[in-house]
C-alpha positions as CSV (number, residue, x, y, z in Angstrom):
1,M,-58.0,-8.9,-177.2
2,I,-54.5,-8.2,-178.7
3,H,-52.1,-5.9,-176.8
4,F,-49.2,-4.1,-178.5
5,Q,-46.5,-2.3,-176.6
6,T,-43.3,-0.5,-177.7
7,T,-39.9,-1.5,-176.3
8,D,-39.3,2.2,-175.6
9,D,-41.8,3.4,-173.0
10,I,-41.2,7.0,-174.0
11,R,-41.8,6.7,-177.8
12,E,-45.4,6.8,-179.0
13,I,-46.6,4.2,-181.5
14,S,-46.5,5.6,-185.0
15,A,-49.5,5.8,-187.4
16,S,-47.9,3.2,-189.6
17,E,-47.4,0.8,-186.7
18,L,-51.0,1.3,-185.7
19,S,-52.1,0.5,-189.2
20,L,-50.0,-2.6,-189.3
21,A,-51.4,-3.7,-185.9
22,G,-55.0,-3.1,-187.2
23,T,-54.3,-5.2,-190.3
24,F,-52.7,-7.9,-188.2
25,A,-55.8,-8.0,-185.8
26,E,-58.2,-8.2,-188.8
27,Q,-56.3,-11.2,-190.2
28,I,-56.4,-12.9,-186.8
29,G,-60.1,-12.2,-186.5
30,L,-60.8,-13.7,-189.9
31,S,-58.8,-16.8,-189.0
32,I,-60.8,-17.3,-185.8
33,A,-64.1,-16.8,-187.7
34,N,-63.0,-19.4,-190.2
35,I,-62.1,-21.9,-187.4
36,R,-65.5,-21.3,-185.8
37,L,-67.3,-21.8,-189.1
38,R,-65.5,-25.1,-189.7
39,E,-66.3,-26.3,-186.2
40,A,-70.0,-25.3,-186.8
41,L,-70.2,-27.1,-190.1
42,R,-68.5,-30.2,-188.6
43,S,-71.0,-30.2,-185.7
44,Q,-73.9,-29.9,-188.2
45,S,-72.6,-32.9,-190.1
46,I,-72.4,-35.2,-187.0
47,R,-75.1,-33.9,-184.7
48,D,-78.9,-34.4,-184.9
49,A,-80.4,-30.9,-184.9
50,L,-83.5,-31.8,-182.8
51,T,-81.9,-33.7,-179.9
52,G,-78.3,-32.5,-180.0
53,L,-77.1,-36.1,-180.0
54,F,-74.7,-37.6,-182.5
55,N,-76.4,-38.7,-185.7
56,R,-76.5,-42.2,-187.3
57,R,-73.6,-41.5,-189.6
58,Y,-71.4,-40.6,-186.6
59,L,-72.7,-43.7,-184.8
60,E,-71.7,-46.1,-187.6
61,E,-68.2,-44.6,-187.9
62,T,-67.6,-44.5,-184.1
63,L,-68.9,-48.0,-183.3
64,E,-66.6,-49.5,-185.9
65,R,-63.7,-47.6,-184.3
66,E,-64.7,-48.5,-180.7
67,V,-65.1,-52.2,-181.4
68,H,-61.5,-52.3,-182.8
69,R,-60.1,-50.3,-179.9
70,T,-61.9,-52.4,-177.4
71,A,-60.7,-55.6,-179.0
72,R,-57.1,-54.4,-179.0
73,A,-57.4,-53.5,-175.3
74,S,-59.2,-56.7,-174.4
75,Q,-62.0,-54.7,-172.7
76,A,-65.8,-54.7,-172.8
77,L,-68.1,-52.4,-174.7
78,G,-71.8,-52.0,-174.0
79,V,-74.3,-51.0,-176.7
80,T,-77.9,-50.1,-175.9
81,M,-80.7,-49.5,-178.4
82,L,-83.7,-47.8,-176.8
83,D,-86.9,-46.1,-178.0
84,V,-89.9,-44.3,-176.7
85,D,-92.9,-46.6,-176.1
86,H,-96.0,-46.1,-178.2
87,F,-94.5,-43.0,-179.9
88,Q,-96.6,-43.3,-183.0
89,S,-99.9,-43.2,-181.1
90,F,-98.5,-40.4,-179.0
91,N,-97.7,-38.4,-182.2
92,D,-101.2,-39.1,-183.5
93,T,-102.7,-37.9,-180.3
94,F,-100.7,-34.7,-179.5
95,G,-99.2,-33.9,-182.9
96,H,-95.7,-34.0,-184.4
97,A,-94.6,-30.8,-182.7
98,A,-95.3,-32.3,-179.3
99,G,-93.5,-35.4,-180.4
100,D,-90.5,-33.4,-181.3
101,A,-90.6,-31.8,-177.8
102,V,-90.5,-35.3,-176.3
103,L,-87.5,-36.3,-178.5
104,H,-85.7,-33.1,-177.6
105,E,-86.2,-33.7,-173.9
106,I,-85.1,-37.3,-174.2
107,G,-81.9,-36.1,-175.9
108,V,-81.2,-33.6,-173.2
109,F,-81.8,-36.3,-170.5
110,L,-79.4,-38.7,-172.2
111,L,-76.7,-36.0,-172.5
112,R,-77.1,-35.2,-168.8
113,N,-77.0,-38.9,-167.7
114,T,-74.1,-40.3,-169.6
115,R,-70.4,-40.2,-168.9
116,A,-67.9,-38.1,-170.8
117,D,-66.7,-41.3,-172.6
118,D,-70.2,-42.5,-173.5
119,I,-71.5,-41.8,-177.0
120,A,-75.2,-41.0,-177.2
121,C,-76.8,-41.0,-180.7
122,R,-80.2,-40.6,-182.3
123,Y,-80.5,-43.7,-184.5
124,G,-83.6,-42.5,-186.3
125,G,-87.2,-41.6,-185.5
126,E,-87.7,-42.3,-181.8
127,E,-84.8,-44.7,-181.5
128,F,-81.6,-44.0,-179.7
129,V,-78.3,-45.8,-179.3
130,L,-75.8,-45.5,-176.5
131,I,-72.2,-46.7,-176.8
132,M,-70.6,-47.3,-173.4
133,P,-66.8,-48.0,-173.4
134,N,-65.4,-50.2,-170.6
135,A,-68.9,-51.5,-169.6
136,D,-70.0,-55.1,-169.8
137,A,-73.6,-56.2,-170.2
138,E,-74.4,-56.2,-166.5
139,A,-72.8,-52.8,-165.9
140,T,-74.7,-51.4,-168.9
141,R,-78.0,-52.9,-167.7
142,I,-77.7,-51.3,-164.3
143,R,-77.1,-47.8,-165.8
144,I,-79.8,-48.2,-168.4
145,E,-82.3,-49.3,-165.8
146,Q,-81.5,-46.1,-163.8
147,M,-82.2,-44.2,-167.0
148,R,-85.4,-46.0,-167.6
149,L,-86.7,-45.0,-164.2
150,G,-85.4,-41.4,-164.7
151,V,-87.3,-41.0,-167.9
152,K,-90.5,-42.0,-166.1
153,D,-90.0,-39.1,-163.8
154,L,-89.6,-36.5,-166.6
155,R,-92.3,-33.9,-166.7
156,I,-92.5,-32.6,-170.2
157,M,-94.6,-29.6,-171.1
158,Y,-95.8,-28.5,-174.6
159,G,-97.2,-25.1,-174.3
160,D,-99.5,-25.3,-171.3
161,K,-100.1,-29.1,-171.7
162,P,-98.2,-31.7,-169.8
163,L,-97.0,-34.6,-172.0
164,G,-96.7,-38.1,-170.6
165,P,-96.1,-40.2,-168.8
166,I,-93.2,-41.2,-171.0
167,T,-91.6,-44.6,-170.9
168,I,-88.8,-46.3,-172.8
169,S,-87.8,-49.8,-173.7
170,A,-84.2,-50.9,-174.1
171,G,-82.2,-53.7,-175.5
172,I,-78.6,-54.3,-174.5
173,A,-75.7,-56.1,-176.2
174,A,-72.0,-56.2,-175.4
175,F,-68.7,-56.8,-177.1
176,P,-67.5,-59.5,-177.2
177,A,-70.3,-61.4,-175.4
178,H,-72.9,-60.8,-178.1
179,G,-70.9,-60.4,-181.3
180,S,-67.5,-59.6,-182.7
181,S,-68.5,-56.9,-185.2
182,P,-70.6,-53.7,-185.1
183,K,-73.3,-55.4,-187.2
184,Q,-73.6,-58.4,-184.9
185,I,-73.7,-56.2,-181.8
186,M,-76.4,-53.9,-183.2
187,T,-78.4,-56.9,-184.4
188,A,-78.3,-58.4,-180.9
189,A,-79.2,-55.1,-179.2
190,D,-82.2,-54.6,-181.7
191,A,-83.3,-58.2,-181.0
192,A,-83.2,-57.5,-177.2
193,L,-85.2,-54.3,-177.8
194,Y,-87.8,-56.4,-179.7
195,Q,-88.0,-58.7,-176.8
196,A,-88.5,-55.8,-174.4
197,K,-91.4,-54.6,-176.6
198,K,-92.9,-58.0,-176.9
199,A,-92.8,-58.5,-173.1
200,G,-94.9,-55.4,-172.5
201,R,-92.5,-52.4,-172.9
202,D,-91.1,-50.1,-170.2
203,R,-88.3,-52.5,-169.5
204,V,-84.7,-53.4,-170.1
205,V,-83.6,-56.7,-171.8
206,V,-80.1,-58.0,-172.2
207,A,-79.4,-60.1,-175.4
208,E,-78.8,-63.8,-174.9
209,G,-75.7,-65.1,-176.8
210,D,-75.4,-64.4,-180.5
211,V,-78.9,-63.3,-181.4
212,D,-80.4,-63.1,-184.9
213,L,-82.9,-60.5,-185.7
214,P,-86.4,-62.0,-185.5
215,P,-88.3,-62.1,-188.8
216,G,-90.4,-59.0,-189.2
217,V,-88.7,-57.0,-186.5
218,M,-87.8,-54.2,-188.8
219,A,-91.4,-53.9,-189.9
220,L,-92.4,-53.8,-186.3
221,A,-90.0,-51.0,-185.6
222,A,-92.2,-48.5,-187.4
223,G,-95.0,-49.1,-184.9
224,R,-92.9,-49.1,-181.7
């Protein structure tokens, strides 16, 4: 709302002044619409449409920045890679639309259970990554363990059918304990996730030292 007022309370606003005010208001409206459009386009470029989380492109750019920032401040940074257990067989049983419903609800859950400084991203498929500033491996493990239990309590419906139970597995790595670069940290987190899967799923595993990705782990990811 834009309010115009004359300096002289007695004089009425002239037709030319009203026309100028209308033109001014239209220009302001167009400017606001353009700003909203730019923000919408930016959001679409960095957000995953299904889950509402940040996408992989944003993750890669942000993790690089966060590692450098954390190194300068001599702080810790926790990184978690997690995914939905047996998601492929779940998709085969209930259908891809139901699978999308599960991923959407997981995204909503992560947004509700992370701090304002945390960065929750959809890495791809049923995999998610959480970046947690100022959190070492143990602090990250405690929070992710709480999330793991929280996901088990989710009651997800698709139409009139209940979906579930849903469980997740998670691998945790931290800077600088498990690597000095984004690639090393992600590799360590993925290796820890692989160990969680290998140990029976529905669990959280912290990486041990500088971990190399086990042979064949990327091929296994498709069947997680």
